N, C-alpha and C positions, 0 to 999 in steps of 0.2 A: 503494499499499500505504499503510495507515493505523497509525504503531507505537504502543502501547502500553501503560503499563507501569499496574498495578496492583496498589498496595499495601494491603494490610490496617494497620486503623492501632495496635491495644492489641497494647500489643506486641511488635510486628513497626517498626513507627514510636518507639510508646514506648518507657520498662522498664517502667512499669508499665501498669495499667491503668486506666482514665478515668474509666466510669463513677461509681461509687463516689462516688470525688475532688469528681465532679461537683454532684451530688447532697444533698456536706459544703456543700461551697462554696457553694453559690446557700441553703441552709438561713442557717449563718455569715450570707449576704449579706443575703436577704432579713428572714429571719425566727430570730432565734436560739431563741426557745422552741423551734423545731420540731424541736431537735438530741437533746428528751427523747424521742420520738418514734420516735432511733434503734435501739433495742432492738426495736421490732415490724416496723422494716424489715428485722434480724438474725430473723427469727424469720418474712420473706419469703420470705428469704434462703434457708432452710429448706425450708421448705414449695415452694420451685423444686428445690433436690436431690429431696425424695422424691417428687420429681413429680405435687404436690400440684397446681400450676398451672404454665400455661406459662413459659416464658422471657419470650416477650412480656409475660402477663398481670403477671411480679415484676413486670418493670420498671416497667409503668401503677400497683400501688399502691406500690409505692416511688417515683417522682415524685410520686404525690396525697401522700403522708406526711411527705417533704420540704424539696416546693414547692406542696405547693396541685393540688389539681386543675380548676382554671381562675386564669391569673396575664396580668398585662400585658402584650404583646409589651417594649412603647414600658418597664418600671418592671421585667424582667429583663434585657436585653440588655447595660448595662455590666456588670453582671457577670457575663455568659458569655463576652466579653471582656476582662475580669480576669482569668477563668479559662484565656483560650486564653494569653496573655499569661504566666500561670505554669506552664500544659504547657509551652511554647517555653521556661523558663528553668531549669524541674527534672527536666524528665524526657520529652526527648527521643532517641535514642543516637544521635552523631555518626558512628557505622558508616552509620544510620540516611538521612543526610545525604548523606556521601558519594557515596551510590549514587544517589539524588535525582537528585543533581547529573550523575552519569553519567549517570543516561534521559533526565536533560533535555536533555546533549547530546548525547546519543544522536538526539538532532530525536523522541523520544517524548512521547504525548499524558502527562500523570501526572493519573491517577485515584484518590481515595479508597478505597474501600469495605468499612464501618467497620458494625457492630452496632449501634453507638453512636448518640446522637439527631445528625436533620443538623444540628440546631439549634447543639450546641456545635464539633462536626468541621466544617463551613463556615468558620467565624474558623480554628482550628485550622491547615486549609490550604492561606487564603488565606494566613498567615503562611511558611509551610513551602513557596509558592511551585507549588501545584497547580490543574489548571486543572479538575477537574471532581472531586464528589460524588456516590458511590452511597451513601444510608445510611439508616438508619432512621427513617423520619419522624413527626411529630407528624399527628393527624389535621387541628389548623387548622392545620397549615404555612403559610398564605397567605393567613390575616388576622390581625385586631391579638392578638388571646390566644394563649395554651397550655395543649392542653387535657392532660394521661394519660391521650392515649390514639394507642396507634400506626395510623396508617391503612398498612394492606395490608397487608404484611410486615415482621415484625426483621430486618431483613437479616445475616441467618446461616445457619449452612451452607449446603442445599443451597438456600434463596432469595437470599442473597446471589449465584449464578449467577443463578438466575430472572432478580434485578435486574442484574447487568449484563449478560445476552442483552437485556431490557429496554431498557436504556441504547441499548444500539449501534442495534436497530428504532430509534429514537428519535433518535438521528443520524446515522440513514443507512447506519450501520456493516456492511457484511456482516460475515460470519466470515472467507469466502474472501477477501477484502479487510484482513485486521488482523493484522495481526505482534503479539503479545501477552507478557508476560509480567507474572505475576504474583507478590508476594514477601509470607507468613505464616507464624505461628511460630506458628500451631494447627493439631488434626490435622479437623478443623470443612468448616476451610477448604478441603481435599482435590478435591472438586470444580470447586470456581474453581482449583484449582492443575492437576489435570486436564485444564480449559480448557482453556487456557497452553501457548504452545508455549512455552518459558523457567517452568517454571515452577520456585520457590527455598524450602528453605527454611530465613528467618532467624530465628535464634535458636528455632527449636523447639522444645516437651518435646519428654519421650520418643514416646509415639506420632507423630508427625513423626517423629524423626527417625528412626524403624523404617520407617513408613511410605515416607518419603524415601528408603528403602536397598532397597527394593525397586524403585521406581521409578525411582529412577535420578536424583532432583529434587537439584543440588545445595545442600546445606549450609553457608548464610553464618550467621558471628556475629560482631553488630554491637557 
């Protein structure tokens, strides 16, 4: 039996979201002049709220604005690693660290499943001691440059569950041979929590708190 613990990252392990802060950090590190484009990035987010663009497309547009459409991986990785250090120093819930340690002690394979980009989720996951990462990939994930283009699906909502299932299949893990714990703060991860043998609402916002009461998911406050 495979024991697996799957964690959402933003506001589950972290106190605050990481995506916007990442883009601002990268703009400051690589091309500070791009900070003048922040108002345009806000307009992109507004367009997403108004459903004029998809969530994934909004991410692509804002990365283009604040990082550039195509950037050298070698050039940006030192700044990415510094951002991971910054998250670890300023934006991790101590209670999440304790739970991660407990799952590890229980023999669980630790997995982060996040809508954030693998580009910076992997360095954070490595620092936290996770074994695997399921995240939104760039189209140029395995080459020497980064394009502001998502490969496949944005790892969000039901797409996150599809990506978890695909990861399990790739690892040769049948669902019947796995015991899964899953943790999230947001109701869009309900498909993942339903999929798990043990679903936990961690630091939930109100919609997830209400759903957790209906589904019988324990509520954790880290």
